[in-house]
C-alpha positions as CSV (number, residue, x, y, z in Angstrom):
1,M,22.0,-18.0,85.3
2,P,23.8,-14.7,84.9
3,E,27.4,-14.6,83.4
4,F,30.4,-15.0,85.5
5,D,34.8,-14.1,84.5
6,P,36.3,-17.3,85.6
7,K,39.3,-16.0,86.6
8,E,37.1,-13.9,89.0
9,Y,37.6,-16.9,91.7
10,R,34.8,-17.3,94.0
11,R,35.7,-20.4,95.5
12,E,39.4,-21.5,96.9
13,L,41.0,-24.2,95.3
14,A,44.6,-25.8,94.9
15,V,45.6,-27.4,90.8
16,F,47.7,-29.5,90.1
17,N,49.2,-29.2,87.1
18,L,50.9,-32.8,85.9
19,F,53.9,-33.1,83.5
20,K,56.4,-35.1,82.4
21,G,59.0,-35.1,85.4
22,R,57.1,-32.2,87.4
23,I,54.5,-32.0,89.2
24,M,52.7,-28.2,89.8
25,L,50.7,-27.3,92.8
26,V,49.2,-24.2,92.1
27,F,47.5,-22.2,94.8
28,P,45.2,-19.3,92.9
29,S,45.6,-17.0,96.0
30,G,48.7,-18.3,97.4
31,A,50.1,-14.4,97.5
32,R,48.3,-14.7,100.9
33,V,49.8,-17.1,102.5
34,N,52.9,-16.3,104.9
35,D,55.9,-18.4,103.6
36,I,58.7,-18.4,105.7
37,S,60.0,-21.3,103.6
38,G,60.2,-19.7,100.1
39,L,59.0,-23.4,98.9
40,L,55.9,-21.0,97.0
41,E,57.2,-19.6,93.9
42,G,56.2,-16.9,91.3
43,D,55.1,-13.7,91.8
44,Y,52.0,-13.3,89.9
45,K,49.7,-10.4,89.8
46,D,46.6,-12.1,89.9
47,G,48.3,-13.8,93.1
48,R,48.8,-17.3,92.3
49,R,52.1,-19.0,93.6
50,L,53.5,-22.7,93.0
51,I,55.6,-24.7,94.2
52,V,57.0,-27.5,91.4
53,F,57.8,-31.2,92.9
54,K,60.1,-32.9,90.6
55,D,59.5,-36.6,91.9
56,M,58.2,-38.3,94.9
57,A,61.7,-37.9,97.2
58,D,61.0,-34.2,96.5
59,V,57.4,-34.1,97.9
60,L,58.8,-36.1,100.6
61,A,62.5,-34.1,101.3
62,K,59.7,-30.4,101.3
63,E,56.6,-32.4,103.1
64,T,57.5,-30.3,106.3
65,Q,57.2,-27.1,104.2
66,L,54.6,-28.1,102.6
67,R,52.4,-28.9,105.3
68,A,53.1,-25.3,107.0
69,V,51.9,-23.4,103.4
70,I,48.6,-26.0,103.7
71,R,47.9,-25.1,107.3
72,D,48.4,-21.1,106.9
73,W,46.2,-21.5,103.0
74,L,43.5,-23.5,104.5
75,G,43.6,-20.6,107.3
76,S,43.5,-17.4,104.8
77,V,40.6,-18.6,102.8
78,H,38.3,-18.5,106.0
79,E,39.2,-15.0,107.1
């Protein structure tokens, strides 16, 4: 099997980073998303963007924007 660079994403994925007191939803290709809500944070050179949630109430408060970001992201991975 040929070697590969794990930073060279050959598939699209979203990652949850779980911490005490916050959850980070990381989109490795989040820079492709046209996020007009400002929900996505970060300006990483590798294209990552993330969303930070404090608790379930925070998730529910951001639900509409989160759905829009996910729809846009899913659309961008199939272009």
